mmCIF entry with sequence, helices, sheets and N, C-alpha, C, O atoms, coordinates in Angstrom:
data_MODEL
# 
_entry.id   MODEL 
# 
_entity.id                         1 
_entity.type                       polymer 
_entity.pdbx_number_of_molecules   1 
# 
_entity_poly.entity_id                      1 
_entity_poly.type                           'polypeptide(L)' 
_entity_poly.nstd_linkage                   no 
_entity_poly.nstd_monomer                   no 
_entity_poly.pdbx_seq_one_letter_code       MTAPTPKTFNASGVCPPSEHCMIPVLPRLPNVEKMIESKCYFVIHAPRQSVKTTF 
_entity_poly.pdbx_seq_one_letter_code_can   MTAPTPKTFNASGVCPPSEHCMIPVLPRLPNVEKMIESKCYFVIHAPRQSVKTTF 
_entity_poly.pdbx_strand_id                 A 
# 
loop_
_entity_poly_seq.entity_id 
_entity_poly_seq.num 
_entity_poly_seq.mon_id 
_entity_poly_seq.hetero 
1 1  MET n 
1 2  THR n 
1 3  ALA n 
1 4  PRO n 
1 5  THR n 
1 6  PRO n 
1 7  LYS n 
1 8  THR n 
1 9  PHE n 
1 10 ASN n 
1 11 ALA n 
1 12 SER n 
1 13 GLY n 
1 14 VAL n 
1 15 CYS n 
1 16 PRO n 
1 17 PRO n 
1 18 SER n 
1 19 GLU n 
1 20 HIS n 
1 21 CYS n 
1 22 MET n 
1 23 ILE n 
1 24 PRO n 
1 25 VAL n 
1 26 LEU n 
1 27 PRO n 
1 28 ARG n 
1 29 LEU n 
1 30 PRO n 
1 31 ASN n 
1 32 VAL n 
1 33 GLU n 
1 34 LYS n 
1 35 MET n 
1 36 ILE n 
1 37 GLU n 
1 38 SER n 
1 39 LYS n 
1 40 CYS n 
1 41 TYR n 
1 42 PHE n 
1 43 VAL n 
1 44 ILE n 
1 45 HIS n 
1 46 ALA n 
1 47 PRO n 
1 48 ARG n 
1 49 GLN n 
1 50 SER n 
1 51 VAL n 
1 52 LYS n 
1 53 THR n 
1 54 THR n 
1 55 PHE n 
# 
_struct_asym.id          A 
_struct_asym.entity_id   1 
# 
_struct_conf.conf_type_id            HELX_P 
_struct_conf.id                      HELX_P1 
_struct_conf.pdbx_PDB_helix_id       AA1 
_struct_conf.beg_label_comp_id       VAL 
_struct_conf.beg_label_asym_id       A 
_struct_conf.beg_label_seq_id        32 
_struct_conf.pdbx_beg_PDB_ins_code   ? 
_struct_conf.end_label_comp_id       GLU 
_struct_conf.end_label_asym_id       A 
_struct_conf.end_label_seq_id        37 
_struct_conf.pdbx_end_PDB_ins_code   ? 
_struct_conf.beg_auth_comp_id        VAL 
_struct_conf.beg_auth_asym_id        A 
_struct_conf.beg_auth_seq_id         32 
_struct_conf.end_auth_comp_id        GLU 
_struct_conf.end_auth_asym_id        A 
_struct_conf.end_auth_seq_id         37 
_struct_conf.pdbx_PDB_helix_class    1 
_struct_conf.details                 ? 
_struct_conf.pdbx_PDB_helix_length   6 
# 
_struct_conf_type.id          HELX_P 
_struct_conf_type.criteria    ? 
_struct_conf_type.reference   ? 
# 
loop_
_atom_site.group_PDB 
_atom_site.id 
_atom_site.type_symbol 
_atom_site.label_atom_id 
_atom_site.label_alt_id 
_atom_site.label_comp_id 
_atom_site.label_asym_id 
_atom_site.label_entity_id 
_atom_site.label_seq_id 
_atom_site.pdbx_PDB_ins_code 
_atom_site.Cartn_x 
_atom_site.Cartn_y 
_atom_site.Cartn_z 
_atom_site.occupancy 
_atom_site.B_iso_or_equiv 
_atom_site.pdbx_formal_charge 
_atom_site.auth_seq_id 
_atom_site.auth_comp_id 
_atom_site.auth_asym_id 
_atom_site.auth_atom_id 
_atom_site.pdbx_PDB_model_num 
ATOM 1   N N  . MET A 1 1  ? 167.057 114.688 192.805 1.00 0.00 ? 1  MET A N  1 
ATOM 2   C CA . MET A 1 1  ? 166.876 114.202 194.158 1.00 0.00 ? 1  MET A CA 1 
ATOM 3   C C  . MET A 1 1  ? 168.165 113.486 194.593 1.00 0.00 ? 1  MET A C  1 
ATOM 4   O O  . MET A 1 1  ? 168.697 112.666 193.846 1.00 0.00 ? 1  MET A O  1 
ATOM 5   N N  . THR A 1 2  ? 168.668 113.794 195.799 1.00 0.00 ? 2  THR A N  1 
ATOM 6   C CA . THR A 1 2  ? 169.898 113.190 196.285 1.00 0.00 ? 2  THR A CA 1 
ATOM 7   C C  . THR A 1 2  ? 169.592 112.008 197.188 1.00 0.00 ? 2  THR A C  1 
ATOM 8   O O  . THR A 1 2  ? 168.546 111.950 197.834 1.00 0.00 ? 2  THR A O  1 
ATOM 9   N N  . ALA A 1 3  ? 170.520 111.075 197.218 1.00 0.00 ? 3  ALA A N  1 
ATOM 10  C CA . ALA A 1 3  ? 170.371 109.895 198.069 1.00 0.00 ? 3  ALA A CA 1 
ATOM 11  C C  . ALA A 1 3  ? 170.613 110.305 199.525 1.00 0.00 ? 3  ALA A C  1 
ATOM 12  O O  . ALA A 1 3  ? 171.435 111.186 199.780 1.00 0.00 ? 3  ALA A O  1 
ATOM 13  N N  . PRO A 1 4  ? 169.916 109.685 200.485 1.00 0.00 ? 4  PRO A N  1 
ATOM 14  C CA . PRO A 1 4  ? 170.151 110.035 201.888 1.00 0.00 ? 4  PRO A CA 1 
ATOM 15  C C  . PRO A 1 4  ? 171.563 109.656 202.319 1.00 0.00 ? 4  PRO A C  1 
ATOM 16  O O  . PRO A 1 4  ? 172.125 108.666 201.850 1.00 0.00 ? 4  PRO A O  1 
ATOM 17  N N  . THR A 1 5  ? 172.121 110.449 203.208 1.00 0.00 ? 5  THR A N  1 
ATOM 18  C CA . THR A 1 5  ? 173.447 110.174 203.738 1.00 0.00 ? 5  THR A CA 1 
ATOM 19  C C  . THR A 1 5  ? 173.375 108.968 204.660 1.00 0.00 ? 5  THR A C  1 
ATOM 20  O O  . THR A 1 5  ? 172.502 108.919 205.527 1.00 0.00 ? 5  THR A O  1 
ATOM 21  N N  . PRO A 1 6  ? 174.271 107.988 204.503 1.00 0.00 ? 6  PRO A N  1 
ATOM 22  C CA . PRO A 1 6  ? 174.230 106.834 205.393 1.00 0.00 ? 6  PRO A CA 1 
ATOM 23  C C  . PRO A 1 6  ? 174.580 107.236 206.828 1.00 0.00 ? 6  PRO A C  1 
ATOM 24  O O  . PRO A 1 6  ? 175.337 108.181 207.053 1.00 0.00 ? 6  PRO A O  1 
ATOM 25  N N  . LYS A 1 7  ? 174.025 106.511 207.783 1.00 0.00 ? 7  LYS A N  1 
ATOM 26  C CA . LYS A 1 7  ? 174.323 106.781 209.185 1.00 0.00 ? 7  LYS A CA 1 
ATOM 27  C C  . LYS A 1 7  ? 175.761 106.412 209.485 1.00 0.00 ? 7  LYS A C  1 
ATOM 28  O O  . LYS A 1 7  ? 176.314 105.487 208.889 1.00 0.00 ? 7  LYS A O  1 
ATOM 29  N N  . THR A 1 8  ? 176.363 107.139 210.411 1.00 0.00 ? 8  THR A N  1 
ATOM 30  C CA . THR A 1 8  ? 177.742 106.878 210.826 1.00 0.00 ? 8  THR A CA 1 
ATOM 31  C C  . THR A 1 8  ? 177.786 106.794 212.347 1.00 0.00 ? 8  THR A C  1 
ATOM 32  O O  . THR A 1 8  ? 176.840 107.190 213.028 1.00 0.00 ? 8  THR A O  1 
ATOM 33  N N  . PHE A 1 9  ? 178.893 106.275 212.873 1.00 0.00 ? 9  PHE A N  1 
ATOM 34  C CA . PHE A 1 9  ? 179.107 106.269 214.318 1.00 0.00 ? 9  PHE A CA 1 
ATOM 35  C C  . PHE A 1 9  ? 179.733 107.594 214.708 1.00 0.00 ? 9  PHE A C  1 
ATOM 36  O O  . PHE A 1 9  ? 180.577 108.123 213.985 1.00 0.00 ? 9  PHE A O  1 
ATOM 37  N N  . ASN A 1 10 ? 179.327 108.131 215.842 1.00 0.00 ? 10 ASN A N  1 
ATOM 38  C CA . ASN A 1 10 ? 179.843 109.398 216.325 1.00 0.00 ? 10 ASN A CA 1 
ATOM 39  C C  . ASN A 1 10 ? 180.339 109.181 217.744 1.00 0.00 ? 10 ASN A C  1 
ATOM 40  O O  . ASN A 1 10 ? 179.614 108.637 218.577 1.00 0.00 ? 10 ASN A O  1 
ATOM 41  N N  . ALA A 1 11 ? 181.558 109.596 218.028 1.00 0.00 ? 11 ALA A N  1 
ATOM 42  C CA . ALA A 1 11 ? 182.129 109.423 219.368 1.00 0.00 ? 11 ALA A CA 1 
ATOM 43  C C  . ALA A 1 11 ? 182.330 110.749 220.083 1.00 0.00 ? 11 ALA A C  1 
ATOM 44  O O  . ALA A 1 11 ? 182.978 110.792 221.129 1.00 0.00 ? 11 ALA A O  1 
ATOM 45  N N  . SER A 1 12 ? 181.789 111.824 219.540 1.00 0.00 ? 12 SER A N  1 
ATOM 46  C CA . SER A 1 12 ? 181.926 113.114 220.210 1.00 0.00 ? 12 SER A CA 1 
ATOM 47  C C  . SER A 1 12 ? 180.698 113.965 219.926 1.00 0.00 ? 12 SER A C  1 
ATOM 48  O O  . SER A 1 12 ? 180.123 113.906 218.840 1.00 0.00 ? 12 SER A O  1 
ATOM 49  N N  . GLY A 1 13 ? 180.313 114.742 220.900 1.00 0.00 ? 13 GLY A N  1 
ATOM 50  C CA . GLY A 1 13 ? 179.196 115.656 220.714 1.00 0.00 ? 13 GLY A CA 1 
ATOM 51  C C  . GLY A 1 13 ? 177.849 114.951 220.750 1.00 0.00 ? 13 GLY A C  1 
ATOM 52  O O  . GLY A 1 13 ? 177.726 113.816 221.212 1.00 0.00 ? 13 GLY A O  1 
ATOM 53  N N  . VAL A 1 14 ? 176.855 115.652 220.255 1.00 0.00 ? 14 VAL A N  1 
ATOM 54  C CA . VAL A 1 14 ? 175.472 115.163 220.251 1.00 0.00 ? 14 VAL A CA 1 
ATOM 55  C C  . VAL A 1 14 ? 175.301 114.101 219.172 1.00 0.00 ? 14 VAL A C  1 
ATOM 56  O O  . VAL A 1 14 ? 175.861 114.225 218.083 1.00 0.00 ? 14 VAL A O  1 
ATOM 57  N N  . CYS A 1 15 ? 174.530 113.060 219.468 1.00 0.00 ? 15 CYS A N  1 
ATOM 58  C CA . CYS A 1 15 ? 174.303 111.963 218.522 1.00 0.00 ? 15 CYS A CA 1 
ATOM 59  C C  . CYS A 1 15 ? 172.826 111.859 218.192 1.00 0.00 ? 15 CYS A C  1 
ATOM 60  O O  . CYS A 1 15 ? 172.111 111.095 218.840 1.00 0.00 ? 15 CYS A O  1 
ATOM 61  N N  . PRO A 1 16 ? 172.345 112.606 217.197 1.00 0.00 ? 16 PRO A N  1 
ATOM 62  C CA . PRO A 1 16 ? 170.947 112.454 216.799 1.00 0.00 ? 16 PRO A CA 1 
ATOM 63  C C  . PRO A 1 16 ? 170.734 111.086 216.142 1.00 0.00 ? 16 PRO A C  1 
ATOM 64  O O  . PRO A 1 16 ? 171.466 110.751 215.210 1.00 0.00 ? 16 PRO A O  1 
ATOM 65  N N  . PRO A 1 17 ? 169.770 110.289 216.585 1.00 0.00 ? 17 PRO A N  1 
ATOM 66  C CA . PRO A 1 17 ? 169.546 108.966 216.008 1.00 0.00 ? 17 PRO A CA 1 
ATOM 67  C C  . PRO A 1 17 ? 169.263 108.993 214.504 1.00 0.00 ? 17 PRO A C  1 
ATOM 68  O O  . PRO A 1 17 ? 169.498 108.003 213.812 1.00 0.00 ? 17 PRO A O  1 
ATOM 69  N N  . SER A 1 18 ? 168.764 110.111 214.002 1.00 0.00 ? 18 SER A N  1 
ATOM 70  C CA . SER A 1 18 ? 168.500 110.195 212.564 1.00 0.00 ? 18 SER A CA 1 
ATOM 71  C C  . SER A 1 18 ? 169.777 110.280 211.736 1.00 0.00 ? 18 SER A C  1 
ATOM 72  O O  . SER A 1 18 ? 169.764 109.995 210.539 1.00 0.00 ? 18 SER A O  1 
ATOM 73  N N  . GLU A 1 19 ? 170.893 110.678 212.379 1.00 0.00 ? 19 GLU A N  1 
ATOM 74  C CA . GLU A 1 19 ? 172.159 110.844 211.666 1.00 0.00 ? 19 GLU A CA 1 
ATOM 75  C C  . GLU A 1 19 ? 173.222 109.820 212.047 1.00 0.00 ? 19 GLU A C  1 
ATOM 76  O O  . GLU A 1 19 ? 174.120 109.534 211.255 1.00 0.00 ? 19 GLU A O  1 
ATOM 77  N N  . HIS A 1 20 ? 173.124 109.267 213.256 1.00 0.00 ? 20 HIS A N  1 
ATOM 78  C CA . HIS A 1 20 ? 174.182 108.394 213.756 1.00 0.00 ? 20 HIS A CA 1 
ATOM 79  C C  . HIS A 1 20 ? 173.644 107.027 214.164 1.00 0.00 ? 20 HIS A C  1 
ATOM 80  O O  . HIS A 1 20 ? 172.489 106.899 214.572 1.00 0.00 ? 20 HIS A O  1 
ATOM 81  N N  . CYS A 1 21 ? 174.484 106.021 214.050 1.00 0.00 ? 21 CYS A N  1 
ATOM 82  C CA . CYS A 1 21 ? 174.132 104.667 214.497 1.00 0.00 ? 21 CYS A CA 1 
ATOM 83  C C  . CYS A 1 21 ? 174.075 104.671 216.020 1.00 0.00 ? 21 CYS A C  1 
ATOM 84  O O  . CYS A 1 21 ? 174.979 105.187 216.677 1.00 0.00 ? 21 CYS A O  1 
ATOM 85  N N  . MET A 1 22 ? 173.042 104.113 216.565 1.00 0.00 ? 22 MET A N  1 
ATOM 86  C CA . MET A 1 22 ? 172.881 104.058 218.015 1.00 0.00 ? 22 MET A CA 1 
ATOM 87  C C  . MET A 1 22 ? 172.762 102.597 218.445 1.00 0.00 ? 22 MET A C  1 
ATOM 88  O O  . MET A 1 22 ? 171.967 101.841 217.886 1.00 0.00 ? 22 MET A O  1 
ATOM 89  N N  . ILE A 1 23 ? 173.545 102.211 219.427 1.00 0.00 ? 23 ILE A N  1 
ATOM 90  C CA . ILE A 1 23 ? 173.484 100.862 219.972 1.00 0.00 ? 23 ILE A CA 1 
ATOM 91  C C  . ILE A 1 23 ? 172.821 100.969 221.337 1.00 0.00 ? 23 ILE A C  1 
ATOM 92  O O  . ILE A 1 23 ? 173.371 101.622 222.224 1.00 0.00 ? 23 ILE A O  1 
ATOM 93  N N  . PRO A 1 24 ? 171.653 100.348 221.539 1.00 0.00 ? 24 PRO A N  1 
ATOM 94  C CA . PRO A 1 24 ? 170.988 100.455 222.833 1.00 0.00 ? 24 PRO A CA 1 
ATOM 95  C C  . PRO A 1 24 ? 171.814 99.800  223.941 1.00 0.00 ? 24 PRO A C  1 
ATOM 96  O O  . PRO A 1 24 ? 172.258 98.660  223.807 1.00 0.00 ? 24 PRO A O  1 
ATOM 97  N N  . VAL A 1 25 ? 172.012 100.531 225.026 1.00 0.00 ? 25 VAL A N  1 
ATOM 98  C CA . VAL A 1 25 ? 172.867 100.058 226.110 1.00 0.00 ? 25 VAL A CA 1 
ATOM 99  C C  . VAL A 1 25 ? 172.097 99.230  227.126 1.00 0.00 ? 25 VAL A C  1 
ATOM 100 O O  . VAL A 1 25 ? 172.591 98.193  227.570 1.00 0.00 ? 25 VAL A O  1 
ATOM 101 N N  . LEU A 1 26 ? 170.910 99.657  227.500 1.00 0.00 ? 26 LEU A N  1 
ATOM 102 C CA . LEU A 1 26 ? 170.194 98.993  228.589 1.00 0.00 ? 26 LEU A CA 1 
ATOM 103 C C  . LEU A 1 26 ? 169.927 97.509  228.351 1.00 0.00 ? 26 LEU A C  1 
ATOM 104 O O  . LEU A 1 26 ? 170.017 96.741  229.309 1.00 0.00 ? 26 LEU A O  1 
ATOM 105 N N  . PRO A 1 27 ? 169.600 97.047  227.126 1.00 0.00 ? 27 PRO A N  1 
ATOM 106 C CA . PRO A 1 27 ? 169.432 95.608  226.950 1.00 0.00 ? 27 PRO A CA 1 
ATOM 107 C C  . PRO A 1 27 ? 170.729 94.821  227.196 1.00 0.00 ? 27 PRO A C  1 
ATOM 108 O O  . PRO A 1 27 ? 170.693 93.655  227.590 1.00 0.00 ? 27 PRO A O  1 
ATOM 109 N N  . ARG A 1 28 ? 171.862 95.473  226.960 1.00 0.00 ? 28 ARG A N  1 
ATOM 110 C CA . ARG A 1 28 ? 173.146 94.790  227.169 1.00 0.00 ? 28 ARG A CA 1 
ATOM 111 C C  . ARG A 1 28 ? 173.583 94.838  228.631 1.00 0.00 ? 28 ARG A C  1 
ATOM 112 O O  . ARG A 1 28 ? 174.351 93.984  229.073 1.00 0.00 ? 28 ARG A O  1 
ATOM 113 N N  . LEU A 1 29 ? 173.106 95.823  229.380 1.00 0.00 ? 29 LEU A N  1 
ATOM 114 C CA . LEU A 1 29 ? 173.459 95.980  230.797 1.00 0.00 ? 29 LEU A CA 1 
ATOM 115 C C  . LEU A 1 29 ? 172.178 96.169  231.604 1.00 0.00 ? 29 LEU A C  1 
ATOM 116 O O  . LEU A 1 29 ? 171.909 97.275  232.073 1.00 0.00 ? 29 LEU A O  1 
ATOM 117 N N  . PRO A 1 30 ? 171.384 95.115  231.776 1.00 0.00 ? 30 PRO A N  1 
ATOM 118 C CA . PRO A 1 30 ? 170.054 95.278  232.382 1.00 0.00 ? 30 PRO A CA 1 
ATOM 119 C C  . PRO A 1 30 ? 170.068 95.774  233.827 1.00 0.00 ? 30 PRO A C  1 
ATOM 120 O O  . PRO A 1 30 ? 169.089 96.378  234.267 1.00 0.00 ? 30 PRO A O  1 
ATOM 121 N N  . ASN A 1 31 ? 171.136 95.542  234.574 1.00 0.00 ? 31 ASN A N  1 
ATOM 122 C CA . ASN A 1 31 ? 171.158 95.918  235.988 1.00 0.00 ? 31 ASN A CA 1 
ATOM 123 C C  . ASN A 1 31 ? 171.898 97.217  236.257 1.00 0.00 ? 31 ASN A C  1 
ATOM 124 O O  . ASN A 1 31 ? 172.048 97.603  237.416 1.00 0.00 ? 31 ASN A O  1 
ATOM 125 N N  . VAL A 1 32 ? 172.362 97.897  235.228 1.00 0.00 ? 32 VAL A N  1 
ATOM 126 C CA . VAL A 1 32 ? 173.217 99.059  235.465 1.00 0.00 ? 32 VAL A CA 1 
ATOM 127 C C  . VAL A 1 32 ? 172.468 100.185 236.177 1.00 0.00 ? 32 VAL A C  1 
ATOM 128 O O  . VAL A 1 32 ? 173.061 100.862 237.016 1.00 0.00 ? 32 VAL A O  1 
ATOM 129 N N  . GLU A 1 33 ? 171.214 100.406 235.881 1.00 0.00 ? 33 GLU A N  1 
ATOM 130 C CA . GLU A 1 33 ? 170.464 101.470 236.569 1.00 0.00 ? 33 GLU A CA 1 
ATOM 131 C C  . GLU A 1 33 ? 170.347 101.187 238.070 1.00 0.00 ? 33 GLU A C  1 
ATOM 132 O O  . GLU A 1 33 ? 170.504 102.095 238.886 1.00 0.00 ? 33 GLU A O  1 
ATOM 133 N N  . LYS A 1 34 ? 170.074 99.939  238.432 1.00 0.00 ? 34 LYS A N  1 
ATOM 134 C CA . LYS A 1 34 ? 169.995 99.572  239.849 1.00 0.00 ? 34 LYS A CA 1 
ATOM 135 C C  . LYS A 1 34 ? 171.345 99.736  240.528 1.00 0.00 ? 34 LYS A C  1 
ATOM 136 O O  . LYS A 1 34 ? 171.419 100.168 241.679 1.00 0.00 ? 34 LYS A O  1 
ATOM 137 N N  . MET A 1 35 ? 172.423 99.388  239.808 1.00 0.00 ? 35 MET A N  1 
ATOM 138 C CA . MET A 1 35 ? 173.766 99.532  240.375 1.00 0.00 ? 35 MET A CA 1 
ATOM 139 C C  . MET A 1 35 ? 174.092 101.000 240.625 1.00 0.00 ? 35 MET A C  1 
ATOM 140 O O  . MET A 1 35 ? 174.681 101.340 241.651 1.00 0.00 ? 35 MET A O  1 
ATOM 141 N N  . ILE A 1 36 ? 173.717 101.859 239.705 1.00 0.00 ? 36 ILE A N  1 
ATOM 142 C CA . ILE A 1 36 ? 173.976 103.296 239.874 1.00 0.00 ? 36 ILE A CA 1 
ATOM 143 C C  . ILE A 1 36 ? 173.159 103.838 241.046 1.00 0.00 ? 36 ILE A C  1 
ATOM 144 O O  . ILE A 1 36 ? 173.681 104.578 241.879 1.00 0.00 ? 36 ILE A O  1 
ATOM 145 N N  . GLU A 1 37 ? 171.882 103.471 241.110 1.00 0.00 ? 37 GLU A N  1 
ATOM 146 C CA . GLU A 1 37 ? 171.025 103.927 242.208 1.00 0.00 ? 37 GLU A CA 1 
ATOM 147 C C  . GLU A 1 37 ? 171.534 103.428 243.557 1.00 0.00 ? 37 GLU A C  1 
ATOM 148 O O  . GLU A 1 37 ? 171.404 104.130 244.560 1.00 0.00 ? 37 GLU A O  1 
ATOM 149 N N  . SER A 1 38 ? 172.110 102.227 243.597 1.00 0.00 ? 38 SER A N  1 
ATOM 150 C CA . SER A 1 38 ? 172.634 101.651 244.842 1.00 0.00 ? 38 SER A CA 1 
ATOM 151 C C  . SER A 1 38 ? 174.037 102.125 245.166 1.00 0.00 ? 38 SER A C  1 
ATOM 152 O O  . SER A 1 38 ? 174.613 101.745 246.185 1.00 0.00 ? 38 SER A O  1 
ATOM 153 N N  . LYS A 1 39 ? 174.592 102.973 244.277 1.00 0.00 ? 39 LYS A N  1 
ATOM 154 C CA . LYS A 1 39 ? 175.949 103.504 244.429 1.00 0.00 ? 39 LYS A CA 1 
ATOM 155 C C  . LYS A 1 39 ? 176.983 102.381 244.464 1.00 0.00 ? 39 LYS A C  1 
ATOM 156 O O  . LYS A 1 39 ? 177.954 102.441 245.218 1.00 0.00 ? 39 LYS A O  1 
ATOM 157 N N  . CYS A 1 40 ? 176.762 101.351 243.636 1.00 0.00 ? 40 CYS A N  1 
ATOM 158 C CA . CYS A 1 40 ? 177.699 100.237 243.522 1.00 0.00 ? 40 CYS A CA 1 
ATOM 159 C C  . CYS A 1 40 ? 178.802 100.578 242.528 1.00 0.00 ? 40 CYS A C  1 
ATOM 160 O O  . CYS A 1 40 ? 178.639 101.437 241.662 1.00 0.00 ? 40 CYS A O  1 
ATOM 161 N N  . TYR A 1 41 ? 179.895 99.905  242.669 1.00 0.00 ? 41 TYR A N  1 
ATOM 162 C CA . TYR A 1 41 ? 180.988 100.035 241.712 1.00 0.00 ? 41 TYR A CA 1 
ATOM 163 C C  . TYR A 1 41 ? 180.780 99.048  240.576 1.00 0.00 ? 41 TYR A C  1 
ATOM 164 O O  . TYR A 1 41 ? 180.287 97.939  240.784 1.00 0.00 ? 41 TYR A O  1 
ATOM 165 N N  . PHE A 1 42 ? 181.157 99.459  239.378 1.00 0.00 ? 42 PHE A N  1 
ATOM 166 C CA . PHE A 1 42 ? 181.177 98.546  238.241 1.00 0.00 ? 42 PHE A CA 1 
ATOM 167 C C  . PHE A 1 42 ? 182.204 99.063  237.258 1.00 0.00 ? 42 PHE A C  1 
ATOM 168 O O  . PHE A 1 42 ? 182.592 100.231 237.306 1.00 0.00 ? 42 PHE A O  1 
ATOM 169 N N  . VAL A 1 43 ? 182.642 98.195  236.369 1.00 0.00 ? 43 VAL A N  1 
ATOM 170 C CA . VAL A 1 43 ? 183.686 98.528  235.396 1.00 0.00 ? 43 VAL A CA 1 
ATOM 171 C C  . VAL A 1 43 ? 183.118 98.398  233.996 1.00 0.00 ? 43 VAL A C  1 
ATOM 172 O O  . VAL A 1 43 ? 182.446 97.420  233.669 1.00 0.00 ? 43 VAL A O  1 
ATOM 173 N N  . ILE A 1 44 ? 183.395 99.390  233.185 1.00 0.00 ? 44 ILE A N  1 
ATOM 174 C CA . ILE A 1 44 ? 183.039 99.334  231.774 1.00 0.00 ? 44 ILE A CA 1 
ATOM 175 C C  . ILE A 1 44 ? 184.343 99.062  231.024 1.00 0.00 ? 44 ILE A C  1 
ATOM 176 O O  . ILE A 1 44 ? 185.233 99.910  230.962 1.00 0.00 ? 44 ILE A O  1 
ATOM 177 N N  . HIS A 1 45 ? 184.431 97.873  230.463 1.00 0.00 ? 45 HIS A N  1 
ATOM 178 C CA . HIS A 1 45 ? 185.635 97.465  229.742 1.00 0.00 ? 45 HIS A CA 1 
ATOM 179 C C  . HIS A 1 45 ? 185.326 97.462  228.248 1.00 0.00 ? 45 HIS A C  1 
ATOM 180 O O  . HIS A 1 45 ? 184.481 96.701  227.777 1.00 0.00 ? 45 HIS A O  1 
ATOM 181 N N  . ALA A 1 46 ? 186.026 98.328  227.509 1.00 0.00 ? 46 ALA A N  1 
ATOM 182 C CA . ALA A 1 46 ? 185.805 98.430  226.071 1.00 0.00 ? 46 ALA A CA 1 
ATOM 183 C C  . ALA A 1 46 ? 187.042 99.051  225.427 1.00 0.00 ? 46 ALA A C  1 
ATOM 184 O O  . ALA A 1 46 ? 187.867 99.652  226.115 1.00 0.00 ? 46 ALA A O  1 
ATOM 185 N N  . PRO A 1 47 ? 187.169 98.908  224.127 1.00 0.00 ? 47 PRO A N  1 
ATOM 186 C CA . PRO A 1 47 ? 188.322 99.504  223.441 1.00 0.00 ? 47 PRO A CA 1 
ATOM 187 C C  . PRO A 1 47 ? 188.341 101.018 223.573 1.00 0.00 ? 47 PRO A C  1 
ATOM 188 O O  . PRO A 1 47 ? 187.331 101.628 223.925 1.00 0.00 ? 47 PRO A O  1 
ATOM 189 N N  . ARG A 1 48 ? 189.465 101.612 223.298 1.00 0.00 ? 48 ARG A N  1 
ATOM 190 C CA . ARG A 1 48 ? 189.578 103.070 223.342 1.00 0.00 ? 48 ARG A CA 1 
ATOM 191 C C  . ARG A 1 48 ? 188.654 103.699 222.323 1.00 0.00 ? 48 ARG A C  1 
ATOM 192 O O  . ARG A 1 48 ? 188.367 103.122 221.274 1.00 0.00 ? 48 ARG A O  1 
ATOM 193 N N  . GLN A 1 49 ? 188.201 104.876 222.649 1.00 0.00 ? 49 GLN A N  1 
ATOM 194 C CA . GLN A 1 49 ? 187.312 105.670 221.801 1.00 0.00 ? 49 GLN A CA 1 
ATOM 195 C C  . GLN A 1 49 ? 185.999 104.952 221.500 1.00 0.00 ? 49 GLN A C  1 
ATOM 196 O O  . GLN A 1 49 ? 185.483 105.030 220.385 1.00 0.00 ? 49 GLN A O  1 
ATOM 197 N N  . SER A 1 50 ? 185.463 104.253 222.499 1.00 0.00 ? 50 SER A N  1 
ATOM 198 C CA . SER A 1 50 ? 184.172 103.590 222.306 1.00 0.00 ? 50 SER A CA 1 
ATOM 199 C C  . SER A 1 50 ? 183.095 104.204 223.196 1.00 0.00 ? 50 SER A C  1 
ATOM 200 O O  . SER A 1 50 ? 182.122 103.534 223.543 1.00 0.00 ? 50 SER A O  1 
ATOM 201 N N  . VAL A 1 51 ? 183.259 105.457 223.562 1.00 0.00 ? 51 VAL A N  1 
ATOM 202 C CA . VAL A 1 51 ? 182.274 106.277 224.276 1.00 0.00 ? 51 VAL A CA 1 
ATOM 203 C C  . VAL A 1 51 ? 182.033 105.792 225.711 1.00 0.00 ? 51 VAL A C  1 
ATOM 204 O O  . VAL A 1 51 ? 180.911 105.894 226.209 1.00 0.00 ? 51 VAL A O  1 
ATOM 205 N N  . LYS A 1 52 ? 183.050 105.274 226.373 1.00 0.00 ? 52 LYS A N  1 
ATOM 206 C CA . LYS A 1 52 ? 182.899 104.831 227.755 1.00 0.00 ? 52 LYS A CA 1 
ATOM 207 C C  . LYS A 1 52 ? 182.610 106.017 228.671 1.00 0.00 ? 52 LYS A C  1 
ATOM 208 O O  . LYS A 1 52 ? 181.742 105.921 229.539 1.00 0.00 ? 52 LYS A O  1 
ATOM 209 N N  . THR A 1 53 ? 183.314 107.126 228.498 1.00 0.00 ? 53 THR A N  1 
ATOM 210 C CA . THR A 1 53 ? 183.130 108.285 229.364 1.00 0.00 ? 53 THR A CA 1 
ATOM 211 C C  . THR A 1 53 ? 181.726 108.852 229.198 1.00 0.00 ? 53 THR A C  1 
ATOM 212 O O  . THR A 1 53 ? 181.092 109.219 230.187 1.00 0.00 ? 53 THR A O  1 
ATOM 213 N N  . THR A 1 54 ? 181.237 108.930 227.983 1.00 0.00 ? 54 THR A N  1 
ATOM 214 C CA . THR A 1 54 ? 179.889 109.458 227.750 1.00 0.00 ? 54 THR A CA 1 
ATOM 215 C C  . THR A 1 54 ? 178.834 108.575 228.389 1.00 0.00 ? 54 THR A C  1 
ATOM 216 O O  . THR A 1 54 ? 177.836 109.071 228.912 1.00 0.00 ? 54 THR A O  1 
ATOM 217 N N  . PHE A 1 55 ? 179.055 107.254 228.349 1.00 0.00 ? 55 PHE A N  1 
ATOM 218 C CA . PHE A 1 55 ? 178.104 106.349 228.944 1.00 0.00 ? 55 PHE A CA 1 
ATOM 219 C C  . PHE A 1 55 ? 178.003 106.611 230.418 1.00 0.00 ? 55 PHE A C  1 
ATOM 220 O O  . PHE A 1 55 ? 177.240 105.940 231.114 1.00 0.00 ? 55 PHE A O  1 
# 
């Protein structure tokens, strides 16, 4: 019997939660859905390669 593969972070392609670490976004940005619906501007400030475009 083999040990399960540890989860990793993925910055490209599909991210199945069973294989990749997932950080929930909505608790960290509670108003972002309302801002998008209202067509408001907002800035996502984060280091490079931190999945800003995918978000």
